[in-house]
C-alpha positions in Angstrom: 100.0 103.8 -104.0 97.1 104.7 -101.7 99.1 104.6 -98.7 101.8 106.5 -100.5 99.8 109.0 -101.5 98.2 109.2 -97.7 101.7 109.9 -96.2 102.6 112.5 -98.6 99.3 114.5 -98.5 99.4 114.5 -94.7 102.9 115.3 -94.7 102.0 118.4 -96.7 99.2 119.0 -94.3 101.6 118.9 -91.6 104.0 121.4 -93.1 101.0 124.1 -93.6 99.8 123.8 -90.2 103.5 124.4 -88.8 103.5 127.3 -91.1 99.8 128.9 -89.2 101.7 128.2 -85.8 103.8 131.3 -84.0 107.6 131.6 -84.7 108.3 130.6 -81.3 106.5 127.4 -81.7 108.1 126.7 -85.1 111.4 128.1 -83.3 111.1 125.3 -80.5 110.1 122.7 -82.4 111.9 123.1 -85.3 113.0 119.1 -85.5 109.0 118.3 -86.5 109.7 120.6 -89.5 113.0 118.8 -90.0 110.9 115.2 -89.8 107.9 116.6 -92.0 110.7 117.4 -94.6 113.0 114.2 -94.7 109.1 112.2 -94.8 108.2 114.5 -97.7 111.3 113.6 -99.5 110.7 110.0 -98.8 107.4 109.6 -99.7 108.3 111.7 -103.1 110.8 108.7 -103.8 108.4 106.4 -103.2 105.7 108.1 -105.6 109.0 108.2 -108.3 109.5 104.7 -107.9 105.7 103.9 -108.2 105.5 105.3 -111.2 108.5 104.1 -112.9 107.1 100.4 -112.0 105.8 98.4 -114.9 103.9 97.1 -112.0 101.5 100.0 -111.9 101.2 101.0 -115.2 98.0 99.8 -117.1 99.1 100.1 -120.2 102.8 98.2 -119.7 103.5 95.0 -121.5 103.8 93.1 -118.6 100.0 94.0 -117.7 98.2 93.6 -121.3 100.3 91.5 -123.1 98.8 87.5 -123.8 100.0 84.8 -126.0 99.0 85.0 -129.6 99.1 89.0 -129.6 100.4 90.7 -133.0 103.2 93.2 -131.6 103.8 96.2 -133.7 107.5 97.4 -132.1 109.8 100.2 -133.6 113.8 99.8 -133.0 115.5 102.1 -130.7 119.0 101.6 -131.8 121.2 100.2 -134.3 121.7 96.0 -134.1 124.6 94.6 -132.5 126.4 91.6 -133.7 126.8 88.8 -131.4 128.2 85.2 -132.2 125.1 83.8 -133.4 122.3 86.0 -133.7 121.9 90.0 -134.1 120.3 92.0 -131.1 118.5 95.0 -130.8 116.2 96.9 -128.0 112.5 98.0 -129.7 110.0 100.0 -127.6 106.7 98.3 -128.1 103.6 100.9 -128.7 101.2 98.8 -130.2 99.2 95.6 -129.6 96.9 94.1 -131.7 94.6 91.3 -130.7 91.5 90.5 -132.1 91.4 93.6 -134.7 91.3 96.0 -132.1 94.7 98.2 -130.9 95.7 98.3 -127.6 98.3 100.8 -126.5 101.0 99.5 -124.6 104.0 100.5 -123.0 107.6 98.8 -122.9 110.7 97.1 -124.4 111.7 94.0 -125.4 115.1 92.5 -126.8 114.6 91.4 -130.4 117.2 88.8 -131.4 117.6 88.0 -135.2 119.2 85.4 -137.1 122.2 85.6 -138.4 121.5 86.4 -142.4 118.8 88.5 -141.6 118.5 91.7 -144.3 120.5 94.5 -143.5 117.9 96.5 -143.4 117.4 96.9 -139.9 118.0 100.6 -138.5 116.9 102.8 -135.8 113.5 103.7 -135.9 112.7 100.8 -138.1 109.1 99.6 -137.4 108.7 95.6 -137.5 105.4 93.4 -137.0 105.4 90.3 -135.7 103.4 87.6 -133.7 105.6 85.4 -132.0 105.4 84.4 -128.5 107.5 86.9 -126.4 108.9 84.7 -123.5 110.5 86.3 -120.0 113.8 87.5 -120.1 115.2 84.4 -117.7 118.5 84.6 -115.4 120.3 81.1 -115.3 119.6 81.0 -111.7 123.2 80.5 -110.5 123.9 81.1 -107.3 125.6 84.2 -106.8 125.4 85.3 -110.3 124.5 88.4 -112.0 120.7 89.3 -112.2 120.0 89.9 -115.8 116.2 89.6 -115.0 116.5 92.8 -112.5 119.0 94.3 -114.6 116.4 94.6 -117.8 113.4 95.2 -115.7 115.1 98.1 -114.3 115.1 99.1 -118.0 112.0 98.5 -118.7 112.8 94.8 -120.1 110.8 92.0 -119.7 110.0 90.2 -122.6 112.8 88.6 -125.5 111.6 87.0 -128.5 114.1 85.2 -131.2 113.0 85.7 -134.9 113.3 84.0 -137.8 113.2 85.8 -141.5 109.7 84.1 -142.0 108.8 85.6 -138.4 107.9 89.5 -139.0 107.0 91.8 -141.4 108.5 95.1 -142.6 105.5 97.6 -143.4 108.4 100.2 -144.5 107.5 102.4 -141.5 110.4 105.0 -140.0 109.6 106.5 -136.4 112.4 108.6 -135.6 113.5 111.2 -133.2 116.0 113.3 -135.2 117.9 114.2 -132.3 118.6 110.7 -131.3 119.4 109.5 -135.0 121.8 112.4 -135.2 123.6 111.3 -131.9 123.3 107.6 -133.2 124.9 108.8 -136.2 127.3 110.8 -134.6 128.4 107.8 -132.6 128.9 105.5 -135.6 130.9 108.2 -137.8 133.4 108.3 -134.7 133.3 104.7 -134.4 134.4 104.3 -138.2 137.1 107.1 -138.0 138.6 104.7 -135.0 138.4 101.9 -137.1 139.7 103.4 -140.1 142.9 104.7 -138.4 143.7 102.5 -135.2 145.2 99.1 -135.7 144.3 95.9 -133.8 141.2 94.7 -132.6 141.8 94.9 -128.8 143.1 98.6 -129.4 140.0 99.2 -131.3 137.7 97.8 -129.1 139.2 99.8 -126.2 139.5 103.1 -127.9 136.0 103.0 -128.9 135.1 102.1 -125.2 137.5 104.7 -124.0 136.0 107.7 -126.4 132.1 107.0 -126.3 131.3 103.9 -124.4 130.8 101.3 -127.0 131.8 98.5 -125.0 130.5 95.7 -128.2 134.0 95.3 -129.6 135.8 95.2 -125.9 137.8 91.3 -125.7 136.1 89.9 -122.9 139.8 88.9 -121.4 140.9 92.4 -121.5 137.8 93.6 -119.7 138.7 90.7 -117.2 141.8 91.9 -116.7 141.1 95.5 -116.0 138.5 94.3 -113.6 141.2 92.6 -111.7 143.6 95.0 -111.5 141.4 97.6 -110.5 141.4 100.1 -113.2 138.2 99.0 -115.0 137.0 102.2 -114.1 139.1 103.7 -117.0 136.8 101.8 -119.7 133.6 103.2 -118.5 132.9 106.7 -119.2 132.9 108.6 -116.3 134.4 112.1 -114.2 137.9 111.4 -115.6 136.5 111.4 -118.7 134.2 114.4 -118.6 137.2 116.4 -116.6 139.9 116.0 -119.6 136.8 117.2 -121.9 135.9 120.0 -119.3 139.8 121.0 -119.1 139.9 121.2 -122.8 136.7 123.4 -123.0 138.2 126.0 -120.6 141.5 126.1 -122.5 140.4 126.8 -126.1 137.4 129.3 -124.9 139.7 131.4 -122.4 139.8 134.3 -124.7 135.8 134.0 -125.1 134.9 134.6 -121.7 137.3 137.7 -121.7 134.5 139.4 -123.9 131.1 140.7 -122.5 129.2 138.6 -124.7 131.3 135.9 -124.3 131.2 135.9 -120.4 127.2 134.0 -120.8 128.4 132.4 -124.4 131.1 130.4 -122.7 129.2 128.9 -119.6 126.3 127.9 -122.5 129.0 126.4 -124.9 130.7 124.4 -122.3 127.3 123.1 -120.7 126.4 121.9 -124.5 129.5 120.3 -125.3 129.6 118.7 -121.6 126.1 117.3 -122.8 126.2 116.1 -126.0 129.5 114.0 -124.8 127.4 112.7 -122.3 124.7 111.4 -124.6 127.3 110.3 -127.6 129.2 108.4 -124.6 125.6 106.5 -123.9 124.6 108.8 -121.1 125.6 106.0 -118.1 124.7 107.0 -114.5 128.4 107.7 -114.2 128.7 110.1 -117.1 125.3 111.9 -116.1 126.6 112.5 -112.6 129.4 114.3 -113.9 127.5 116.5 -116.5 125.1 117.4 -113.6 128.0 118.7 -111.3 130.3 120.3 -113.8 126.6 121.8 -115.3 126.6 123.4 -111.6 130.4 124.5 -111.5 130.2 126.3 -114.4 126.8 128.0 -113.5 128.6 128.9 -110.1 131.5 130.2 -112.0 129.8 132.5 -114.6 128.1 133.6 -111.5 131.2 134.2 -109.6 130.1 132.0 -106.4 131.4 128.4 -105.6 128.7 126.2 -104.0 129.4 123.3 -102.0 130.7 120.0 -103.5 128.8 118.0 -101.0 125.6 120.3 -102.2 126.4 119.6 -105.6 126.8 115.9 -105.2 123.6 115.6 -103.4 121.6 117.8 -105.6 123.0 115.8 -108.7 122.2 112.7 -107.0 118.6 114.0 -106.5 118.1 115.1 -109.9 119.3 111.8 -111.5 116.8 109.7 -109.5 114.5 111.8 -109.7 114.5 110.6 -113.6 115.5 107.4 -112.9 115.4 106.1 -109.5 116.2 102.6 -110.5 119.6 103.9 -110.9 120.2 103.8 -107.0 120.7 100.0 -107.6 123.4 100.6 -110.3 126.5 99.5 -109.9 128.2 101.9 -111.5 125.9 104.7 -109.9 126.9 103.5 -106.5 130.7 103.6 -107.2 130.6 106.9 -109.2 129.3 108.8 -106.1 131.1 106.9 -103.1 134.1 107.3 -105.3 134.0 111.0 -105.5 132.3 111.6 -102.1 135.5 109.6 -100.8 138.1 111.9 -102.6 136.2 114.6 -101.1 136.4 113.4 -97.8 139.5 111.7 -97.9 142.1 113.5 -100.4 143.6 116.0 -98.0 144.2 114.2 -94.9 146.0 111.6 -97.0 147.9 113.7 -99.3 148.9 115.9 -96.2 150.6 112.4 -94.8 154.1 113.3 -96.8 155.4 116.7 -97.6 157.4 116.7 -100.8 159.1 119.5 -102.5 160.2 118.0 -105.9 157.6 119.1 -107.6 157.4 115.7 -109.9 157.3 113.4 -106.9 154.6 115.8 -105.2 152.1 115.4 -108.5 152.7 111.3 -108.5 152.0 111.6 -104.6 149.3 113.6 -105.8 147.9 111.4 -107.9 148.2 108.3 -105.6 146.6 110.3 -102.7 143.4 110.3 -105.0 143.7 106.9 -105.8 143.9 106.0 -102.1 141.3 108.3 -100.9 139.0 107.2 -103.6 139.4 103.3 -102.2 138.2 103.9 -98.9 134.4 104.6 -99.6 134.6 102.4 -103.1 136.0 99.1 -101.7 133.3 97.7 -99.4 130.4 98.2 -102.8 133.1 96.2 -104.9 133.4 93.9 -102.6 129.6 93.5 -102.3 129.2 94.0 -106.0 132.4 92.0 -107.1 133.3 90.2 -104.5 137.0 90.7 -105.1 140.2 93.6 -104.2 143.2 94.2 -106.4 145.7 94.5 -104.3 148.2 96.5 -107.0 145.4 98.9 -107.8 147.5 102.0 -106.6 150.4 100.8 -109.0 148.1 100.1 -112.0 146.2 103.3 -111.4 149.9 105.1 -111.2 150.4 104.7 -115.0 146.9 103.5 -116.1 145.3 106.8 -115.2 147.4 109.3 -117.2 148.3 106.8 -120.1 144.5 106.2 -120.6 143.9 110.0 -120.6 147.0 110.7 -123.5 145.0 108.3 -125.3 141.4 109.7 -125.1 143.2 113.2 -126.0 145.2 111.2 -129.2 141.6 109.6 -130.2 140.0 113.2 -130.2 142.6 114.4 -132.0 142.3 111.6 -134.4 138.9 113.1 -135.0 139.3 116.2 -135.4 141.7 115.6 -138.2 140.1 112.5 -139.8 140.0 115.0 -143.0 143.4 114.6 -143.3 144.0 110.9 -143.8 147.9 111.1 -143.9 148.5 113.1 -140.4 145.4 111.0 -138.7 146.8 107.5 -139.5 150.3 108.5 -138.3 148.5 110.2 -134.9 146.3 107.0 -135.1 149.4 104.4 -135.0 150.7 106.3 -132.0 147.6 106.1 -130.4 147.4 102.3 -131.2 150.8 102.1 -129.9 150.0 103.6 -126.3 146.8 101.1 -126.0 149.3 98.4 -126.2 151.4 99.5 -123.9 148.7 99.9 -121.4 146.9 97.1 -122.6 150.4 94.9 -121.9 150.9 96.3 -118.8 147.5 95.9 -117.2 148.0 92.5 -118.5 151.3 92.0 -117.2 150.1 93.3 -113.5 147.4 90.9 -113.9 149.6 88.2 -114.2 152.0 88.7 -110.9 151.7 86.6 -108.0 148.7 88.0 -105.5 147.2 90.4 -107.5 143.9 89.8 -106.7 142.1 89.0 -103.9 139.1 87.0 -104.5 136.2 85.0 -103.4 135.3 87.9 -100.6 131.5 87.9 -100.1 129.6 90.4 -97.6 126.0 90.7 -97.0 123.8 93.3 -97.4 124.2 93.8 -93.4 128.2 93.2 -93.2 128.3 96.4 -95.8 126.3 98.6 -93.7 128.3 97.9 -90.5 131.4 98.4 -93.1 130.6 101.7 -93.4 129.4 102.2 -89.7 133.3 100.9 -89.1 134.7 103.4 -91.6 132.7 106.5 -90.7 133.1 105.7 -87.1 136.9 105.2 -87.2 137.5 108.0 -89.8 135.9 110.7 -87.8 138.0 109.6 -85.0 140.9 110.1 -86.2 139.9 113.5 -88.4 138.4 115.0 -85.0 139.5 112.9 -82.3 135.9 112.2 -81.2 136.1 109.2 -78.7 132.4 108.5 -79.0 133.0 107.6 -82.6 135.7 105.3 -81.9 133.5 103.5 -79.6 130.8 103.6 -82.4 133.3 102.1 -84.9 134.4 99.3 -82.5 130.9 98.2 -81.8 130.3 98.3 -85.4 133.6 96.3 -85.9 131.9 93.7 -83.1 129.2 93.5 -85.4 130.8 92.8 -88.4 133.1 89.9 -87.0 130.1 88.4 -85.5 128.1 88.3 -88.6 130.9 87.2 -90.5 132.0 84.2 -88.0 128.5 83.3 -88.3 128.3 82.6 -91.9 131.6 81.0 -91.7 130.4 78.5 -89.2 127.2 77.9 -91.4 129.0 77.1 -94.4 131.2 75.0 -92.6 128.1 72.3 -92.0 126.6 73.1 -95.4 126.4 70.0 -97.5 124.9 70.8 -101.1 124.4 69.5 -104.3 124.2 72.1 -107.2 124.0 71.6 -111.0 125.0 74.6 -112.8 123.0 76.1 -115.7 125.2 76.1 -118.3 124.5 76.3 -122.1 125.5 72.9 -123.5 127.9 71.8 -121.2 127.9 69.8 -117.7 129.1 71.4 -114.3 127.7 69.6 -111.1 129.1 70.7 -107.5 128.6 68.1 -104.7 129.6 70.5 -101.8 130.4 69.2 -98.2 131.1 72.2 -95.7 133.7 74.5 -97.3 134.8 72.2 -99.6 133.3 70.7 -103.1 134.0 68.0 -106.1 133.0 68.9 -108.8 132.2 66.8 -112.4 132.9 68.9 -115.4 133.3 69.1 -118.9 136.8 69.7 -119.8 136.5 72.4 -121.5 134.4 74.1 -118.5 137.5 73.6 -116.4 140.1 75.1 -118.9 137.8 78.2 -120.1 138.6 81.2 -117.4 136.0 83.0 -118.9 133.5 80.2 -118.0 135.2 79.7 -114.7 135.0 83.8 -113.9 131.2 83.9 -115.1 129.3 80.8 -114.0 131.0 79.2 -111.5 133.4 81.3 -109.6 129.7 82.8 -107.8 128.8 79.8 -106.3 132.0 79.5 -105.0 132.3 82.9 -103.5 129.0 82.7 -101.9 129.4 79.6 -100.6 132.7 79.8 -99.0 133.9 76.9 -101.0 137.3 75.6 -102.5 138.1 72.2 -104.3 138.9 69.1 -102.5 138.8 65.8 -104.3 138.9 63.9 -100.8 135.3 65.1 -99.6 133.0 62.7 -97.6 131.7 61.7 -101.2 131.8 58.4 -102.6 131.3 57.4 -106.0 130.6 54.0 -107.5 131.7 53.3 -111.7 131.5 57.0 -112.1 127.4 57.2 -112.0 126.1 56.5 -108.3 127.3 59.4 -105.9 126.2 59.4 -102.3 126.7 62.9 -100.5 125.3 62.9 -96.9 121.9 61.3 -96.8 121.4 61.6 -100.5 122.2 59.0 -103.3 122.5 60.7 -106.6 123.2 59.0 -110.1 124.6 60.9 -112.8 124.0 59.4 -116.4 125.4 61.4 -118.8 126.3 58.6 -121.6 124.2 55.4 -122.6 123.6 52.9 -120.2 121.3 49.9 -119.8 119.6 48.8 -116.3 118.8 45.0 -115.7 115.1 45.5 -113.7 115.8 44.1 -110.4 113.3 42.1 -108.4 112.4 45.2 -106.3 113.2 49.1 -107.7 116.4 50.6 -106.1 115.5 53.8 -104.3 117.1 56.7 -105.6 117.0 60.6 -104.3 118.1 62.4 -107.4 118.7 61.3 -111.4 120.4 63.9 -112.9 120.4 63.2 -116.8 123.5 64.9 -118.8 124.9 65.4 -122.1 122.4 63.8 -124.2 122.0 60.3 -123.2 120.0 58.2 -125.4 117.7 56.7 -122.3 114.1 56.8 -121.8 112.6 57.6 -118.5 110.0 54.3 -119.5 113.0 52.0 -119.7 114.9 54.0 -116.4 111.5 54.1 -114.1 111.1 50.2 -113.2 114.6 49.8 -112.3 115.2 53.1 -110.4 112.5 54.2 -108.1 113.7 58.0 -108.0 112.2 61.1 -106.0 113.3 63.8 -108.7 114.8 63.6 -112.1 117.0 66.6 -113.3 117.6 67.8 -116.7 120.3 70.3 -117.1 121.6 72.5 -119.7 124.0 70.1 -121.5 120.8 68.5 -123.0 119.2 69.3 -126.3 115.5 70.8 -125.8 113.9 67.8 -127.7 115.3 65.4 -125.3 114.2 67.7 -122.3 110.9 68.1 -123.7 110.3 64.3 -124.4 111.4 63.6 -120.7 108.9 65.5 -119.2 106.4 64.4 -121.4 107.3 61.0 -120.0 107.7 61.9 -116.3 104.2 63.6 -116.7 102.6 60.4 -118.0 104.2 58.2 -115.6 103.2 61.0 -112.9 107.0 61.4 -111.6 108.5 64.7 -110.5 111.2 66.5 -112.4 113.3 69.9 -112.5 114.2 71.4 -115.8 117.6 73.3 -115.5 117.2 75.3 -118.5 113.5 76.5 -117.6 113.9 76.9 -113.9 117.6 77.8 -113.5 120.5 76.2 -111.6 119.7 73.3 -109.2 120.4 73.4 -105.5 119.5 71.0 -103.1 120.5 70.1 -99.7 122.2 66.8 -98.8 122.2 66.8 -95.0 
């Protein structure tokens, strides 16, 4: 912090000194002023990040919490029902330690058992003493970094509370505006559930209208992601554009009067921001709200600003509010999509001249989709490691149909007081959603619909964008230096890719996944792997994609059961120089004259064995306990290892286990 403040004040002094110099000096050395201004913005950004980081907050929960403290927390939302628990985010304002009240800042995840009373609601105060646990990651290679995601939302701890673990003092701490927004949001959800039919249809309708995703079918979300139309589910500029168009249409006459000239933009801006907060205020929808606010203000003043300035200003304002949004995939995709459309739509649209108005409209829609894909493709591959090959065809139908669905939902909510009409319209909307879902699922089932297992690191991502920038500027402006820059970046990209593939070809790894209640072990040799997995894991596509596929992607591996892996009696495995024993059932060993040397012993699926009985026969360097074992057994094995002075690795505690077998 001291260094950042020093840079900030140094730059301020430099700018003030520049103001004191002659106009000739300022003009001649104008580049110094530009450099200082950029340094000012950079240091300002570092200060904002520092102020938002809990590490620099003396009252942060991560700084002051100690085991044994009494926590007083307030529920910040309505609890969400999960398969085994109710989940809710709560803010901590006070910690009681030895009869002293300490001020605290931070959020926590609370999990309540299913039979907890339904008294929990937004603003409920809860008191408990149960120890907070850090938010943990699975540790599976390439998996979503959930702790970092939570940290950016000021959430670092979680706790599970049984019915006897907490007290309710009967105090409500309510922000009335937030409560009103939550009440309206829940009322809209009730309307959708009342007048629309089908679980899949209702879940998608809730996501489309207000961004409520807790009822979304997971396999359906996967289908939308694989076909390149997952942006429909995320509230974004498309939704705001529809709302903006409707407001312009209904308030057209209001703008004709002198008073209405000022009331109209105010009403539009309020409505846009109200919808943004009702939909959850995600980075993508806030970006659109800020940009449309600039457009509305500009139109009311009879001035049209540069779209690039509006885009930059909206990003600047949002990052000042929360700088951690810069790492949000939705934020990155949102801005790259808009910028890509602004730059490439006109050149792409001008590829063909079509006289027929209907065909021209179709081509214009396709041009938007193609142009948006130019700058979003690198981010999509970097974040999600896949490319939807049929994105153009799916978007041509999905985008206009989803727009009709959204308009239908708005109409249903508007006529909810007339149940007969609302049910008729709701049935029509449900049918349109069914058609949309069926179309997306059909497109996903087509051969070669998805190009997956694509992996690029951050360096390759930078080269990717330099390639796009160089070749694009050369094509648009006929600038030869840009062509050379693009070719040079292409050479760098290919070099890095070749190096990564060569590195993958020589790898030998043992990977034990952190998979709750399931066994999944990979033996990796080069770009191939052999595995030991439960049959339920092999048959479940969601588990495969969420837990196993990311590691296969970053290690660039595919299945091959003819690997140089030797296996004896389904227990002893050799990979490279390593000897591994997998014990996933009860076994009995006769003690040999000399202990058998083993590099790793993996205990899986709750075998009825003890370390005391196994260690006299096996001279093991490391004992590994995977997540298919019960917590009680793992704790017993850990205690035995401590008594015998043996090294061990508990996957539920430390995440997935990865070891080189060279």
